[in-house]
Backbone bond lengths (Angstrom), bond angles and torsions (degrees), N, CA, C in turn:
res aa  C-N    CA-C-N  psi(-1)  N-CA   C-N-CA  omega(-1)  CA-C   N-CA-C  phi
1 M - - - 1.434 - - 1.547 111.10 -
2 K 1.330 116.97 -44.84 1.456 118.34 178.00 1.564 111.70 -61.61
3 T 1.343 115.69 -40.09 1.450 120.90 178.33 1.473 110.33 -55.36
4 I 1.342 118.18 -50.34 1.387 126.44 -176.50 1.524 111.93 -59.37
5 I 1.391 113.57 -46.66 1.459 120.28 179.28 1.484 110.37 -62.60
6 D 1.347 117.49 -43.93 1.464 121.49 -178.64 1.564 107.83 -63.46
7 L 1.353 116.74 -38.32 1.488 119.06 179.51 1.503 109.51 -62.97
8 Q 1.329 118.22 -44.26 1.459 119.71 -178.35 1.487 112.72 -65.41
9 V 1.334 114.95 -38.59 1.474 119.13 178.22 1.544 109.28 -63.30
10 Q 1.321 116.85 -40.64 1.428 121.77 175.65 1.503 114.54 -59.70
11 I 1.394 113.87 -45.75 1.442 120.90 177.88 1.526 110.14 -62.30
12 F 1.297 115.26 -46.15 1.524 120.44 -177.84 1.569 108.29 -58.08
13 L 1.331 116.89 -46.79 1.466 120.97 179.94 1.515 112.36 -61.63
14 L 1.309 117.02 -44.00 1.468 122.94 177.86 1.528 110.59 -60.91
15 V 1.354 115.84 -46.61 1.420 121.09 179.77 1.566 110.80 -62.35
16 A 1.385 113.00 -42.37 1.486 116.11 177.64 1.492 112.92 -63.50
17 I 1.289 118.54 -31.85 1.532 120.73 174.83 1.475 109.84 -62.87
18 G 1.303 116.61 -46.96 1.446 119.17 -179.65 1.518 114.07 -63.32
19 F 1.344 113.67 -40.22 1.487 122.28 175.67 1.560 111.42 -58.02
20 F 1.343 112.88 -45.68 1.459 121.10 178.80 1.494 112.71 -60.92
21 L 1.366 114.38 -47.07 1.465 120.36 -177.10 1.528 111.25 -60.57
22 T 1.286 119.50 -37.39 1.444 123.59 179.05 1.540 112.66 -75.28
23 R 1.297 115.24 -42.08 1.506 119.13 177.59 1.494 111.59 -65.78
24 K 1.340 116.83 -30.84 1.480 120.17 178.24 1.549 112.25 -79.52
25 G 1.386 116.61 -9.54 1.426 121.65 179.65 1.529 111.98 80.74
26 W 1.320 118.97 14.06 1.455 124.75 177.83 1.567 112.25 -79.77
27 V 1.334 114.82 -20.91 1.450 121.88 176.50 1.472 107.55 -124.67
28 N 1.342 120.11 116.51 1.489 124.07 177.91 1.511 109.65 -106.69
29 D 1.325 118.46 -177.09 1.445 123.64 -177.61 1.521 112.80 -56.02
30 T 1.397 116.34 -41.34 1.414 119.27 -177.69 1.549 110.99 -69.49
31 T 1.319 115.26 -42.94 1.501 119.47 178.90 1.517 108.39 -62.73
32 Q 1.320 117.85 -42.18 1.457 119.60 -178.30 1.490 112.12 -62.30
33 K 1.367 117.16 -42.63 1.444 121.53 177.87 1.523 112.00 -59.42
34 Q 1.338 114.19 -43.42 1.418 120.12 -179.81 1.538 111.92 -65.04
35 M 1.327 118.57 -38.70 1.403 124.32 176.42 1.524 110.57 -64.61
36 V 1.346 116.05 -42.99 1.481 117.95 178.98 1.513 109.63 -61.15
37 D 1.308 118.29 -44.79 1.463 121.16 -179.31 1.534 112.89 -60.49
38 I 1.363 113.85 -39.21 1.503 118.72 179.37 1.540 108.28 -64.09
39 V 1.344 118.87 -46.87 1.432 123.09 -179.91 1.525 111.01 -62.50
40 L 1.336 117.34 -48.65 1.439 124.84 -170.01 1.525 110.33 -72.89
41 Y 1.323 117.70 -38.62 1.463 120.04 -172.98 1.516 116.26 -101.86
42 I 1.326 118.21 -9.96 1.472 122.70 179.97 1.498 112.91 -127.46
43 I 1.302 117.27 -59.20 1.500 121.71 -172.61 1.536 110.17 -66.10
44 L 1.310 118.82 -54.89 1.470 120.38 -176.95 1.561 110.33 -62.14
45 P 1.347 120.59 -47.70 1.462 117.85 179.24 1.543 112.76 -56.98
46 C 1.331 118.83 -38.63 1.432 121.80 175.23 1.531 110.18 -60.40
47 N 1.345 114.99 -44.35 1.475 119.23 -177.80 1.572 110.63 -65.95
48 I 1.287 117.57 -39.75 1.470 121.65 -179.57 1.535 108.11 -67.48
49 F 1.358 116.25 -48.22 1.441 121.29 -176.91 1.571 112.66 -58.74
50 R 1.320 114.97 -42.30 1.431 120.11 -177.87 1.534 114.95 -69.35
51 S 1.335 112.84 -21.40 1.474 117.15 179.82 1.588 110.80 -70.09
52 F 1.289 116.28 -18.10 1.491 121.36 177.02 1.526 111.79 -85.44
53 L 1.298 117.83 -25.53 1.438 119.99 -167.64 1.538 116.17 -68.27
54 S 1.352 114.40 -32.94 1.458 119.82 -173.61 1.549 111.45 -95.93
55 I 1.297 118.55 11.06 1.410 121.61 -177.21 1.516 112.70 -119.23
56 E 1.307 118.16 134.50 1.538 120.95 -176.99 1.521 108.09 -86.73
57 M 1.336 114.38 133.24 1.485 120.26 177.50 1.516 110.01 -68.54
58 T 1.309 117.06 125.07 1.466 121.72 177.19 1.519 107.49 -138.90
59 A 1.359 115.57 164.43 1.435 120.40 178.09 1.539 110.75 -63.15
60 D 1.334 114.83 -37.50 1.477 116.91 179.05 1.550 111.64 -66.15
61 L 1.264 116.67 -37.14 1.488 121.72 176.35 1.493 110.48 -60.31
62 L 1.334 115.10 -49.26 1.505 118.78 178.94 1.474 113.36 -61.84
63 K 1.330 117.56 -33.99 1.464 120.78 177.10 1.527 110.79 -68.71
64 K 1.297 115.31 -42.50 1.506 117.55 -179.30 1.524 113.01 -68.78
65 T 1.359 116.63 -37.55 1.451 117.96 179.65 1.557 108.16 -70.08
66 A 1.368 118.94 -35.48 1.418 120.44 174.95 1.503 111.54 -58.36
67 V 1.365 114.77 -44.96 1.493 117.94 179.38 1.503 111.19 -59.58
68 V 1.349 116.60 -45.93 1.452 121.29 -179.56 1.590 109.88 -60.15
69 G 1.323 116.97 -41.15 1.462 118.25 -179.75 1.516 111.50 -67.21
70 I 1.331 117.99 -38.18 1.511 124.41 178.92 1.561 109.05 -64.10
71 V 1.388 117.30 -46.23 1.394 121.73 -179.85 1.479 111.63 -64.60
72 A 1.330 119.19 -41.77 1.436 123.49 -178.99 1.536 109.74 -67.21
73 A 1.292 118.00 -37.80 1.499 120.08 176.67 1.551 110.22 -67.35
74 A 1.359 118.75 -39.19 1.391 122.88 -177.41 1.560 109.07 -66.36
75 M 1.327 115.80 -36.33 1.449 121.41 -179.93 1.542 110.39 -65.19
76 Q 1.387 115.93 -40.85 1.493 118.31 177.61 1.519 110.82 -62.06
77 F 1.304 117.41 -43.29 1.458 120.17 178.38 1.519 113.52 -63.20
78 F 1.364 113.94 -32.89 1.487 117.46 172.84 1.432 113.75 -67.48
79 Y 1.357 118.95 -39.52 1.480 120.58 176.61 1.472 111.00 -59.38
80 M 1.403 118.19 -45.44 1.429 120.39 179.86 1.535 113.59 -60.35
81 F 1.386 112.99 -38.58 1.477 117.72 176.90 1.474 111.48 -66.01
82 A 1.393 117.76 -46.90 1.464 122.24 -178.22 1.502 111.17 -63.35
83 N 1.346 118.65 -32.17 1.496 120.40 -179.53 1.509 113.25 -58.64
84 R 1.337 114.65 -23.85 1.440 119.82 179.82 1.594 111.35 -66.73
85 F 1.294 115.37 -24.73 1.475 119.31 -175.03 1.560 116.41 -116.90
86 L 1.295 114.55 -23.57 1.481 119.00 -169.27 1.580 112.14 -70.40
87 Y 1.299 117.77 -31.35 1.505 121.50 -170.18 1.479 113.53 -126.10
88 V 1.328 118.71 29.79 1.463 122.74 -179.76 1.485 113.07 -65.99
89 R 1.335 118.52 -24.99 1.449 121.12 -175.03 1.519 113.30 -86.04
90 F 1.363 117.08 -1.91 1.450 120.35 -178.15 1.545 113.10 -99.53
91 N 1.293 120.01 154.30 1.415 119.03 -179.89 1.583 109.47 -66.95
92 R 1.299 115.75 168.75 1.493 121.85 -169.88 1.532 110.30 -61.10
93 S 1.341 119.13 -40.59 1.441 123.34 -178.22 1.550 113.61 -61.57
94 R 1.350 111.98 -50.07 1.476 119.68 177.77 1.535 113.04 -66.69
95 A 1.296 112.70 -44.33 1.483 117.78 179.88 1.516 111.71 -56.79
96 L 1.360 116.23 -42.52 1.421 122.01 178.69 1.545 111.43 -55.62
97 L 1.303 114.55 -48.75 1.466 120.46 -178.68 1.531 111.86 -65.67
98 L 1.362 114.54 -41.40 1.415 118.85 179.36 1.519 115.23 -63.64
99 K 1.370 112.87 -37.90 1.440 118.79 178.79 1.549 109.69 -65.99
100 Y 1.322 114.54 -44.48 1.440 118.98 -178.99 1.536 111.56 -63.35
101 A 1.279 116.36 -44.30 1.462 122.11 178.69 1.525 114.21 -63.28
102 T 1.371 115.47 -26.05 1.451 119.94 176.08 1.527 108.92 -75.60
103 L 1.336 115.33 -40.97 1.469 120.01 179.24 1.492 113.32 -67.63
104 C 1.396 116.67 -44.87 1.416 122.01 -167.58 1.527 110.01 -118.49
105 T 1.269 114.63 103.70 1.485 119.50 -177.31 1.578 109.85 -103.64
106 N 1.310 114.46 178.57 1.452 119.62 -179.10 1.522 109.51 -88.49
107 S 1.356 114.91 52.96 1.419 120.66 -173.38 1.566 113.05 -76.95
108 V 1.352 117.49 -15.63 1.439 118.89 177.42 1.488 110.34 -89.66
109 F 1.346 120.66 -57.85 1.489 122.73 -174.28 1.531 110.14 -62.58
110 I 1.310 118.04 -44.19 1.473 123.73 -175.63 1.524 109.45 -96.90
111 G 1.358 118.58 -46.17 1.414 121.57 -171.16 1.544 115.43 -61.30
112 L 1.330 115.74 -50.37 1.457 119.14 -177.03 1.526 114.40 -60.40
113 P 1.370 116.90 -48.56 1.443 117.46 178.95 1.519 113.41 -62.66
114 I 1.338 116.98 -39.90 1.419 118.79 -179.87 1.504 113.20 -67.33
115 I 1.338 115.36 -43.86 1.504 118.63 -178.09 1.554 107.58 -63.16
116 E 1.329 120.39 -38.11 1.432 122.83 179.35 1.503 110.23 -63.25
117 E 1.367 115.11 -44.51 1.508 119.18 -176.77 1.540 111.27 -69.45
118 V 1.387 115.71 -40.07 1.444 120.06 -173.63 1.561 110.40 -81.43
119 L 1.271 119.86 -41.42 1.470 121.37 -169.64 1.532 112.02 -112.67
120 G 1.330 120.19 -9.90 1.451 120.17 175.26 1.542 112.14 105.45
121 T 1.335 115.32 167.80 1.450 121.61 -177.21 1.568 112.94 -62.06
122 E 1.282 116.36 -39.55 1.523 118.50 175.83 1.477 112.02 -55.64
123 A 1.338 117.89 -39.08 1.471 120.63 179.92 1.480 109.17 -62.39
124 L 1.320 120.47 -31.44 1.499 121.56 -179.86 1.548 111.36 -59.60
125 L 1.304 114.63 -36.68 1.520 119.58 175.36 1.535 110.45 -59.39
126 Y 1.339 116.69 -49.64 1.439 120.37 -179.15 1.527 108.99 -66.06
127 A 1.261 119.02 -38.41 1.495 121.82 178.37 1.498 111.57 -62.16
128 S 1.339 118.56 -37.03 1.429 122.65 178.61 1.515 110.69 -62.07
129 I 1.311 117.21 -38.36 1.456 121.05 175.79 1.508 111.42 -69.07
130 A 1.345 114.88 -44.20 1.472 123.83 -176.30 1.539 110.92 -62.69
131 L 1.374 115.78 -22.17 1.462 118.97 -175.46 1.557 112.26 -90.42
132 I 1.317 116.09 -4.64 1.491 118.91 179.69 1.506 111.04 -67.63
133 P 1.441 117.45 -48.85 1.505 115.84 179.42 1.471 114.56 -59.90
134 P 1.413 119.88 -43.26 1.475 119.52 174.63 1.492 115.37 -58.43
135 R 1.369 116.99 -36.94 1.435 118.50 178.16 1.535 112.09 -67.69
136 I 1.321 116.41 -37.86 1.486 119.11 173.97 1.509 111.56 -61.88
137 V 1.304 116.44 -46.90 1.447 120.62 -179.31 1.574 111.47 -63.46
138 M 1.315 114.13 -38.17 1.495 116.34 178.37 1.478 113.72 -60.20
139 W 1.349 116.68 -38.20 1.456 119.18 -178.42 1.529 114.37 -93.30
140 T 1.365 116.15 5.03 1.442 119.12 176.53 1.547 109.20 -124.27
141 A 1.311 116.41 -86.20 1.503 119.18 -176.78 1.560 110.45 -62.32
142 G 1.350 117.55 -35.91 1.461 118.38 178.78 1.473 113.86 -63.88
143 L 1.338 114.64 -54.00 1.476 121.51 178.85 1.532 114.21 -59.98
144 S 1.352 113.31 -32.95 1.473 117.11 -176.94 1.579 111.61 -69.02
145 L 1.301 115.99 -16.80 1.499 119.75 175.77 1.561 109.41 -64.37
146 F 1.336 116.86 -29.86 1.417 119.64 -177.40 1.519 112.36 -101.39
147 T 1.340 117.06 -26.61 1.469 118.89 -175.42 1.498 110.04 -163.55
148 E 1.333 117.37 165.78 1.469 120.74 175.67 1.525 108.13 -67.24
149 T 1.340 116.06 137.06 1.426 120.51 -178.34 1.503 113.86 -95.81
150 D 1.307 117.80 124.21 1.461 123.61 173.86 1.457 112.06 -75.04
151 R 1.319 121.44 110.20 1.431 125.38 -171.99 1.544 110.85 -58.33
152 K 1.308 116.93 -43.61 1.480 120.53 -176.91 1.538 110.12 -64.43
153 T 1.373 115.36 -41.22 1.487 118.05 -178.92 1.518 107.93 -68.14
154 M 1.345 116.89 -40.37 1.448 119.25 -178.52 1.490 112.80 -61.84
155 V 1.361 119.18 -42.62 1.405 123.98 -177.76 1.547 110.21 -65.01
156 R 1.410 116.41 -42.80 1.424 121.16 179.14 1.542 112.23 -65.56
157 T 1.362 113.29 -41.53 1.506 115.02 177.76 1.500 113.47 -64.58
158 L 1.339 116.52 -38.92 1.413 120.69 178.92 1.538 113.28 -67.08
159 A 1.327 113.87 -43.98 1.513 118.98 -173.56 1.599 108.33 -70.62
160 L 1.338 116.53 -30.86 1.485 117.25 -174.54 1.497 113.02 -100.23
161 H 1.363 115.85 5.76 1.482 114.79 -177.54 1.545 107.73 -70.55
162 P 1.319 114.85 134.56 1.525 118.51 -176.35 1.531 116.11 -54.78
163 C 1.347 116.02 -38.22 1.472 118.20 178.90 1.496 112.22 -65.20
164 I 1.360 117.98 -37.59 1.451 124.75 -179.15 1.552 108.06 -70.50
165 L 1.351 114.87 -42.57 1.461 121.18 178.33 1.574 110.79 -60.55
166 A 1.326 114.77 -40.08 1.462 121.14 -180.00 1.513 110.65 -62.64
167 V 1.349 116.59 -36.19 1.474 118.93 177.19 1.538 111.02 -64.58
168 F 1.306 117.36 -45.77 1.464 122.08 -178.77 1.531 110.39 -64.92
169 L 1.364 115.20 -45.76 1.488 118.44 176.58 1.468 113.06 -61.10
170 G 1.366 115.68 -37.50 1.478 119.36 -178.17 1.473 109.48 -65.40
171 F 1.339 117.97 -44.57 1.492 120.26 179.11 1.517 110.73 -63.14
172 L 1.355 117.61 -37.03 1.450 119.81 179.60 1.506 111.02 -63.80
173 F 1.375 118.17 -48.49 1.443 121.08 -177.14 1.540 108.74 -69.08
174 M 1.292 120.37 -35.01 1.417 122.29 177.92 1.519 112.16 -66.13
175 G 1.335 113.78 -45.59 1.478 119.01 -178.91 1.525 112.27 -67.23
176 M 1.313 116.12 -35.12 1.469 118.56 -178.09 1.519 111.94 -91.19
177 N 1.384 114.04 -0.95 1.451 119.95 -178.06 1.563 112.18 54.05
178 W 1.332 113.86 44.55 1.500 119.10 176.47 1.490 109.88 -90.29
179 G 1.357 111.45 155.28 1.468 118.48 172.57 1.483 111.38 -117.11
180 L 1.300 119.98 179.70 1.432 124.36 177.24 1.515 110.42 -107.91
181 P 1.334 120.10 147.66 1.472 121.77 168.23 1.512 110.59 -52.91
182 A 1.342 115.01 149.08 1.502 119.80 -172.99 1.573 111.71 -53.25
183 A 1.305 117.73 -44.88 1.474 121.04 -174.95 1.551 109.46 -65.93
184 L 1.314 114.74 -43.56 1.507 119.71 179.38 1.491 111.63 -68.46
185 D 1.333 116.82 -35.75 1.434 121.45 177.95 1.489 110.68 -64.63
186 R 1.283 119.40 -45.02 1.478 122.57 179.49 1.557 110.89 -66.63
187 T 1.316 114.45 -38.25 1.469 119.85 179.37 1.544 111.29 -62.09
188 T 1.331 115.38 -51.69 1.476 118.82 -179.65 1.520 111.83 -67.11
189 L 1.306 117.45 -33.21 1.485 121.24 175.03 1.499 109.30 -62.24
190 G 1.313 118.07 -49.14 1.417 121.94 179.96 1.508 114.41 -59.31
191 L 1.296 115.29 -41.95 1.493 119.86 178.34 1.517 110.44 -68.07
192 S 1.299 115.65 -41.61 1.494 120.65 -178.90 1.496 111.60 -61.41
193 S 1.368 115.07 -36.42 1.484 117.79 -176.60 1.524 113.45 -70.61
194 C 1.324 117.61 -8.46 1.447 122.25 179.44 1.550 113.09 -88.11
195 T 1.380 115.87 -5.76 1.477 121.07 -168.79 1.506 110.42 -58.06
196 T 1.314 120.53 -54.53 1.458 121.06 -174.29 1.505 112.59 -63.72
197 S 1.312 118.24 -46.01 1.419 123.89 -178.07 1.520 112.42 -59.21
198 L 1.368 115.16 -57.46 1.446 121.04 -178.18 1.535 112.89 -60.87
199 S 1.368 115.17 -42.65 1.444 119.22 -178.63 1.469 113.75 -62.52
200 M 1.348 117.64 -42.46 1.476 121.07 -176.96 1.586 109.07 -76.67
201 V 1.281 115.18 -32.03 1.520 115.74 175.79 1.550 107.79 -64.76
202 M 1.285 117.20 -38.77 1.475 121.05 -178.94 1.518 110.19 -65.17
203 V 1.336 119.01 -36.14 1.463 121.89 177.14 1.484 108.09 -64.42
204 G 1.369 117.91 -43.31 1.454 119.72 178.58 1.541 112.84 -62.67
205 C 1.365 116.58 -35.78 1.467 121.58 177.18 1.544 109.73 -60.29
206 I 1.327 116.38 -42.13 1.455 121.66 -178.14 1.564 108.79 -67.14
207 L 1.322 117.24 -45.63 1.441 118.77 176.25 1.500 114.62 -62.48
208 G 1.333 116.26 -29.17 1.473 120.97 -179.46 1.530 113.53 -65.25
209 K 1.310 116.95 -19.79 1.467 119.46 179.25 1.492 115.65 -84.29
210 V 1.351 117.96 -11.08 1.424 124.98 -174.10 1.512 112.27 -93.84
211 D 1.336 116.75 135.25 1.483 122.37 176.06 1.479 107.07 -76.63
212 L 1.368 117.28 104.62 1.485 119.60 -175.01 1.553 112.72 -64.49
213 R 1.323 118.14 -15.68 1.457 120.36 -179.68 1.499 110.02 -76.91
214 K 1.296 119.65 -11.57 1.490 122.28 -175.49 1.511 113.15 -115.27
215 I 1.337 118.22 13.98 1.440 119.16 -173.97 1.538 114.32 -90.97
216 F 1.322 114.87 -8.51 1.484 116.75 -176.26 1.515 112.21 -81.70
217 D 1.297 112.95 107.99 1.521 124.17 -178.91 1.471 107.55 -146.04
218 W 1.332 117.52 123.70 1.432 119.58 -174.58 1.491 115.36 -58.88
219 S 1.320 115.26 -32.90 1.522 117.99 -179.35 1.533 108.88 -68.77
220 V 1.300 118.25 -29.25 1.499 118.58 179.43 1.476 110.22 -70.79
221 F 1.391 116.37 -38.72 1.465 121.04 177.92 1.563 108.85 -68.66
222 Y 1.278 117.07 -36.70 1.464 122.83 177.59 1.541 108.91 -60.48
223 Y 1.358 114.62 -47.59 1.485 117.36 175.30 1.488 112.46 -60.34
224 S 1.353 119.07 -40.72 1.451 121.44 -178.30 1.497 113.28 -66.13
225 F 1.364 115.13 -33.88 1.481 121.21 176.00 1.581 108.22 -62.92
226 V 1.321 114.61 -47.62 1.419 119.98 -175.77 1.530 111.25 -65.78
227 R 1.347 115.81 -44.60 1.476 123.58 -171.67 1.499 111.99 -77.65
228 L 1.347 115.46 -41.83 1.474 121.13 -170.09 1.610 111.01 -93.80
229 L 1.294 117.78 -25.45 1.476 117.46 -175.67 1.510 113.36 -122.29
230 A 1.332 118.61 -54.64 1.481 122.84 -173.62 1.517 111.22 -60.70
231 L 1.342 117.63 -57.40 1.463 121.32 -176.15 1.545 114.14 -61.58
232 P 1.359 118.21 -52.10 1.463 116.52 178.96 1.502 114.50 -62.24
233 F 1.358 119.92 -37.37 1.432 122.37 179.47 1.573 108.92 -66.21
234 F 1.303 115.53 -41.39 1.488 120.08 177.45 1.552 109.44 -56.75
235 F 1.283 115.96 -46.69 1.450 120.67 -176.65 1.557 108.47 -70.92
236 Y 1.320 118.45 -35.46 1.466 119.08 177.28 1.541 110.43 -61.21
237 V 1.285 115.64 -46.47 1.469 119.92 -178.17 1.516 110.54 -64.03
238 V 1.364 117.89 -46.17 1.472 120.02 -177.48 1.561 109.87 -66.03
239 L 1.242 120.84 -42.35 1.455 125.03 -178.77 1.490 110.29 -67.45
240 R 1.350 118.43 -37.47 1.472 119.54 176.38 1.517 109.06 -65.26
241 L 1.316 117.25 -43.33 1.491 121.98 -178.52 1.569 109.72 -61.21
242 L 1.313 114.59 -39.04 1.463 122.88 179.27 1.540 112.18 -75.46
243 Q 1.327 116.72 -7.50 1.493 123.77 -179.52 1.529 112.50 57.07
244 V 1.301 114.34 44.18 1.424 120.47 174.06 1.487 111.76 -71.24
245 D 1.352 121.67 150.45 1.419 125.83 178.65 1.466 113.37 -47.81
246 G 1.309 118.96 137.09 1.500 124.08 -177.85 1.517 114.39 -54.95
247 M 1.319 115.37 -43.08 1.470 117.46 -179.63 1.554 111.84 -67.01
248 A 1.338 115.42 -38.58 1.468 120.71 176.60 1.502 111.40 -61.44
249 I 1.338 117.41 -40.94 1.464 121.86 176.82 1.497 110.74 -64.29
250 G 1.346 115.85 -47.05 1.496 118.14 -177.99 1.495 111.38 -59.50
251 V 1.323 118.61 -46.21 1.461 122.46 -176.12 1.509 111.97 -64.95
252 T 1.360 114.97 -49.07 1.488 118.34 -173.07 1.519 110.08 -73.39
253 V 1.307 119.35 -34.72 1.443 121.46 179.92 1.524 109.97 -69.39
254 L 1.338 119.61 -41.06 1.421 121.07 178.88 1.566 109.80 -67.00
255 I 1.305 119.50 -37.28 1.453 120.44 174.84 1.556 109.56 -64.96
256 A 1.355 118.59 -36.77 1.405 120.51 178.91 1.578 112.34 -68.38
257 A 1.309 114.86 -20.45 1.468 118.76 -176.98 1.491 113.95 -93.74
258 M 1.349 118.05 10.31 1.459 122.49 179.52 1.516 113.47 -77.72
259 P 1.335 119.10 148.80 1.469 122.80 -179.21 1.514 111.17 -77.16
260 A 1.345 113.97 176.57 1.490 120.44 -178.98 1.525 110.90 -56.83
261 G 1.341 117.50 140.99 1.411 122.86 179.66 1.512 110.71 -76.52
262 S 1.380 114.83 150.97 1.469 118.48 179.47 1.497 111.85 -68.34
263 S 1.332 119.99 -16.94 1.458 123.97 173.92 1.538 109.61 -59.34
264 T 1.303 119.76 -26.80 1.430 122.02 179.55 1.541 111.05 -56.75
265 A 1.390 114.84 -45.81 1.438 121.43 -177.87 1.520 108.99 -73.85
266 M 1.356 116.20 -38.32 1.458 118.55 -178.46 1.527 113.52 -65.07
267 L 1.335 116.07 -44.22 1.415 119.66 178.51 1.541 113.12 -69.29
268 A 1.350 116.10 -32.33 1.458 120.08 176.98 1.557 110.28 -61.56
269 K 1.330 113.43 -39.40 1.441 117.06 -179.59 1.492 110.24 -71.64
270 K 1.331 118.19 -41.46 1.485 122.12 -176.22 1.537 110.86 -65.87
271 Y 1.276 118.26 -36.33 1.459 123.71 -175.83 1.537 114.61 -106.54
272 D 1.356 116.12 21.95 1.465 123.94 170.97 1.491 110.83 57.13
273 Q 1.306 119.05 42.57 1.489 123.13 170.87 1.544 107.53 -97.78
274 D 1.311 114.62 -170.41 1.473 123.73 -173.21 1.571 107.80 -76.16
275 T 1.268 119.15 86.06 1.421 123.81 -175.17 1.541 112.92 -63.64
276 E 1.348 115.93 -38.83 1.482 120.84 178.54 1.553 110.34 -63.29
277 Y 1.316 117.21 -41.55 1.403 120.94 -178.07 1.554 109.89 -70.51
278 A 1.337 116.06 -38.19 1.461 119.30 176.82 1.554 111.92 -64.06
279 S 1.324 116.10 -37.44 1.438 120.72 176.90 1.569 110.06 -64.94
280 K 1.351 115.22 -38.48 1.467 117.56 177.84 1.549 111.37 -62.24
281 L 1.311 115.47 -41.27 1.526 118.75 178.58 1.473 110.16 -58.16
282 V 1.353 116.46 -44.76 1.465 120.52 -178.36 1.468 112.09 -67.98
283 C 1.328 117.28 -46.30 1.459 124.19 -177.42 1.536 113.06 -62.57
284 V 1.312 114.84 -57.03 1.466 119.08 -176.60 1.517 112.45 -65.66
285 S 1.299 120.46 -43.34 1.453 121.42 179.06 1.495 111.16 -66.39
286 T 1.323 118.03 -33.38 1.476 120.00 177.36 1.508 112.71 -67.22
287 L 1.365 114.17 -46.37 1.437 119.85 176.69 1.550 113.16 -57.81
288 L 1.350 113.51 -48.77 1.501 116.57 179.96 1.500 114.08 -66.93
289 S 1.365 117.28 -26.33 1.411 120.67 178.44 1.552 113.47 -67.45
290 L 1.341 115.57 -16.28 1.473 118.52 177.00 1.504 110.16 -71.84
291 V 1.387 117.11 -16.64 1.431 125.05 174.53 1.510 112.59 -94.72
292 T 1.362 114.51 -48.15 1.452 120.21 -172.63 1.504 114.75 -72.42
293 I 1.350 117.95 -35.59 1.467 120.90 -179.94 1.485 112.28 -63.14
294 P 1.346 121.46 -42.15 1.459 120.55 174.57 1.529 112.16 -59.24
295 L 1.359 117.38 -38.26 1.469 119.71 179.96 1.510 110.43 -60.88
296 F 1.321 115.32 -44.25 1.495 118.34 -179.97 1.564 111.29 -69.43
297 S 1.345 113.91 -33.24 1.490 117.02 177.41 1.479 110.35 -63.17
298 I 1.352 118.63 -39.41 1.463 121.50 -179.68 1.487 108.03 -67.82
299 L 1.420 117.01 -48.47 1.426 121.25 178.71 1.507 114.80 -53.72
300 L 1.360 113.91 -42.51 1.472 119.46 -178.74 1.536 111.82 -69.79
301 H 1.309 116.01 -39.51 1.479 117.56 177.22 1.504 111.65 -64.70
302 G 1.316 116.45 -33.50 1.492 120.06 178.21 1.508 109.75 -69.18
303 G 1.317 113.89 -43.92 1.475 118.81 -179.84 1.588 113.36 -65.04
304 M 1.399 113.93 -39.83 1.464 117.73 -179.34 1.516 111.19 -74.55
305 G 1.356 112.98 -27.09 1.437 116.09 -179.98 1.508 114.02 -72.42
């Protein structure tokens, strides 16, 4: 309990730093985009890759990662099914954004650091596998909500994404029992250790751009309830009844409990949708997740214990 509280205080402080930097004008749109690229293309891949290095490849490990991958894929199919019913009362513009935000959460920037802190380094390996189906959906069904998806471009983007490459490289090094030269090992370790700090500061920077006086919208809170509480709790109950491995439950449920991804706002702007509403979805769900994620962390620790 103390560890989870300390983690949330740490996350809150890091988010507050990012919020302060944006409000002071020390981080603008250009700086923020550059920071996102650094985290997404360098820091996170190093973090994912290193999660494979300290673990020995076994038949049991392959079985567990396969279970995590299957559960994660099933969850994405469930989201697509649920989207047919969850937002029928909203106009087309808002429903589009709500559906995308349900499919594509902030499971990378927020999910990976939190999973590592709450469940340990081994859980990061499982999380890396669990994030493959959401990435596929993001670049297929998610993007198709805004525009027609070019299959060739989608496959190329998916195959060459640094986080996906890090998973494949990690499996290769783990399977071959390879190590890294000392200098490269220290370099990747140093970059990997920045993951939580930079990711949470980036979340704060995103929140800093939103006018907090205009975020109160019942549909946003409805979405936050569905995304942050109803869906992850439903999966928790189902997976417990199916007697799925505890680590698999912990990883997939925490991923399911993540708030709307920042790509919701970015795609809304690119394709001339309601950018302000998209920003509200990201802002409110992220703020509320600072309360709901610790609740699920406590629930998961109780269940695993």
